[in-house]
C-alpha positions as CSV (number, residue, x, y, z in Angstrom):
1,X,61.2,31.1,92.4
2,X,62.1,29.1,95.5
3,X,64.4,30.8,98.0
4,X,66.7,28.6,100.0
5,X,69.3,29.4,102.6
6,X,72.9,28.8,101.8
7,X,75.2,26.7,103.9
8,X,77.6,29.2,105.4
9,X,80.0,26.5,106.7
10,X,81.1,26.0,103.2
11,X,82.8,29.4,103.1
12,X,84.6,28.7,106.4
13,X,86.1,25.7,104.8
14,X,87.0,27.4,101.5
15,X,88.3,30.8,102.6
16,X,90.9,31.1,105.3
17,X,90.0,34.8,105.6
18,X,86.3,34.1,106.1
19,X,86.2,36.6,109.0
20,X,86.9,39.3,106.5
21,X,83.7,38.6,104.6
22,X,81.0,40.9,105.8
23,X,77.9,39.3,107.4
24,X,75.7,40.8,104.6
25,X,77.7,39.1,101.9
26,X,78.3,35.7,103.4
27,X,75.1,34.2,102.1
28,X,75.9,35.4,98.6
29,X,79.4,34.1,98.7
30,X,78.2,30.8,100.0
31,X,75.7,30.5,97.1
32,X,78.5,31.4,94.6
33,X,80.8,28.7,96.1
34,X,78.0,26.2,95.9
35,X,77.6,27.0,92.2
36,X,81.2,26.6,91.4
37,X,82.2,30.3,91.3
38,X,84.8,30.1,94.1
39,X,87.7,30.5,91.7
40,X,86.3,33.7,90.4
41,X,86.0,35.0,93.9
42,X,89.4,33.8,95.0
43,X,91.1,35.7,92.1
44,X,89.8,39.1,93.4
45,X,92.0,40.6,96.1
46,X,89.1,42.6,97.4
47,X,85.5,43.2,96.5
48,X,84.1,46.5,97.5
49,X,81.0,48.4,97.0
50,X,81.5,51.9,95.6
51,X,79.6,54.7,97.4
């Protein structure tokens, strides 16, 4: 498996609340957007990790 860094600038262009995305999640969100999953993310009002 080849690891590659995502382009974080894509989430700045796609999400007006980009500042609300935690630093640890930004790479994952960018990869999801690059793979066409942005509509699935946009539909969620909030994504949280349960303790």
